[in-house]
N, C-alpha and C positions, 0 to 999 in steps of 0.2 A: 429573532424568532425562536420560540421554544417548542420542541417536539417531544412529547412523552409517549413512549412505546410500551405497550403492555404485552408481555411475552412469557412463555414457559421456558424459554431458552435464552436468557439475557446474555450469556457468554458469547453467543454468536455475533454480537454487535461490537465486541471489544476492539478488534483490529480494524474493520472497515471504516469506522467513524473516527479513527485516529490518524488516518492517512490522507495524503493528497489535498484536494480542495476542501473536503469536509473537515479534515483535521485542522487546516489553516483557518477556516471560518470559525471553528470552535475556539481556537487559540486567540483569535482577534475579537471574540465576544459578539460576533454577528449571528451565531447559531448556537443554541443550547439543546443538546439531545440527552434526554433522561430515559433510561430503560428500567422498567419495573417488572419484577418477577410476579406473575399472577398467583403462583403457588403461595406466596407470602400472605395472601389475603384470603386464603381458604379458611372457613370458620372452624373446622375440626382439627384435632391435635395431629392427625396424620397428613394434613394438608392435601386432601383429595380434591382434585379439580375436575374430574370427569366421571361419567356414569353411563349406564346403558340407556338406549333410546326408548322412550315410550312407544309402544306399538311394534317393537322388535326391529330387527335389521342388524347388519354388520357394523362393527366398530363401536367406539365410544363417542360421547358428546360432551363438549366443554360445558361445565355447569355455570349458571348465571351468577351465583352469589359472589365468587371471587372476582369475576370480571367487573361487576357493578361496584364492588368494594374498592377495587384498584382505581377505577376511573373516578369515583367520588373522592378518594384520598388525594388524587392529583388535583382535582378541582379545588379542594379545600386548601391544598398547599399553595397554589398559585392565586387563590382568592377570587376565583371566577366561577359563577354558576353555569354560565352558558359558554361552552367550548365545543368547537367542531370535533366530533368523535367519528373516526373513519374505521370501519371494519373491513379488513383486507380479505376478500373472498372471491373464488372463481365466478360467482354469480353476479358480482358487482358491475357497475358501469366501467367501460374500458378506460384505463388510464392513458392519457396522452399529454402532449405539451400544453394544450389548452387547460386541461384539468390541473396540471402542475401549476399553471399560472393562477388558477382560482385559489388553490391551497396556499400559495406563497403570499397571498394578501392577508392571511390571518396571522396575528402575533403569537397565537397558541393553537396547537392541534394535538389531539390524542389519536394514536394509531393502535388498533387492536389486532394482534396476530392470531389468527385462528389455528387450530390443530385438530387432530383426530378426524372424525367424520364430519365435524362441523361444530357450531356453537348453538346453545339453546336459543331458539328463535326470539325469545323475549329480549335478548341483548340487541338484536337487530331492530325490533319494534320500538323499544322504549329507552335505549341508551344510544345506539349509533345514530348519527345524523346523516351518514352517507355510507355507501358500500362501493368499494373499488376493486377492480381486477386488473392485473398488469398484463393479462393475455388469456387467450382461450386454451388454457392447459391447466393441469393440476399440480401443485407443488406439495411437499410434505407439510408445509406450514406457511404462515404469513410473514416469517422473519425476512426471507429474501425479498419478498414483495415490499416490505417496509423499507429495506435498504434502497431499493429502486426509487421509491417515492421520495425518500429524504434526499437522495442524491440529485434527482431531477428538480425538486423544489428548491433546494439550497442554492443551486446555480442562479436562480431568479431573484434571490435576496440582494438588494442593492449593496454593492461593495464586495460581494463574495468573488465575483470575477473581475479581473482588472480592467476589462474593456467592455463597455456596453455595446460597442460596434460588433465585437466578436459574438456576443449573445444574440444580437439581432440577425446575424448572418448565418446562424446555425440551421441545420436541417430541422424541419418540423416547426420552426417559428411561424407565427401566424401569417398566412398568406404567401409562404415561401415554398419553393420546390426543394428537393434534396440539394445538399451542398455540392458545389462543383469539385472536380478532382484537384488534389494538391500534389505538388512536386517539390523536392529539395535536392541538395547535392548528394551524389555526383551527377553531373549533367548527362552522362551516359552511363548506364548500369547494365552490364551483360548484353550490350548491344542495343538496349532500349533507351532512346533519347527522350529528354524533356521536350514537350511540344515547343517548336521554335517561337511561337507567338509570346510565350512567357519570358523569353529572353530578349524580346525586341525593345523593351523600354517604352512601348507605346501603350499608355494606360487606357486609352479609349478602346483599342483593339483587344487588349487583355480583358477588359470588362465585358465586351461583347462576346468574346470566346467563353468566358466563364458563364455567362447567361445561357449561351447555347448548350454548353456541357451540362449545366444544371437541368435543363429541359430534357436532354437526351438521357441522362442518368435516371431521372424520375420516370420517363417513359419506359425505360428498360427494366428498372428494378422495382418501382412502385407505381405502375400505371393507375392504380386506384386513386392516388393523390392528385392526378391531373383533373379528375372530375370535381375536385374541391377548390381548384385554383384557376383564376382567370388568366388566360394566356393571350397576349397580343397576337395579331395575325402572323407576324414574323416568327415569334416563338412557337406558335402552334404548327406552322409549316415546318 
């Protein structure tokens, strides 16, 4: 999969995408992340990318010319006219595991990182094919949101994670509750022991305990998720 990111601050992506799972995926050729400076595509010699808003109001607005030019240059480079173009904005549809799965199906995607008070609406109307928000809050720009999207999507690319079973068991996977609690050595830490069932060696009892704990964790931490998940009579009780 190739992801092209359009940003005014490409330096923000240097370290995050070189580390951990994303870094290894790139080294193995499973994921290609290209970051483009929108300012390089500004048509004037001063590389101005923002201007005042028509009608007045606080702050500046990202101009359409450099954003369109950057996206069109990417499409020309990869040789595709039709590419999903996602604008990262607080007003977009909420990003979740299911949306990550949708994006992971595309071999190419372009992410536009907003800045200032917003972007010229013509970018949303005539260039972007989708608008996505990572939460009901406002960030200084779309760069951090782009990192979140790339990280969540990359994990779904075949071969990026070593175990498909691990991916299917994660919290927020389709039809699943939150993940059950995990424990490791030492067996007793500061007087707090590991639940005895996990030391029993009885895989059936361990599986049952984990299902129960997943239900309880979801009810305690994210009760809203219970409304979206079918629970058997025993789990519901």
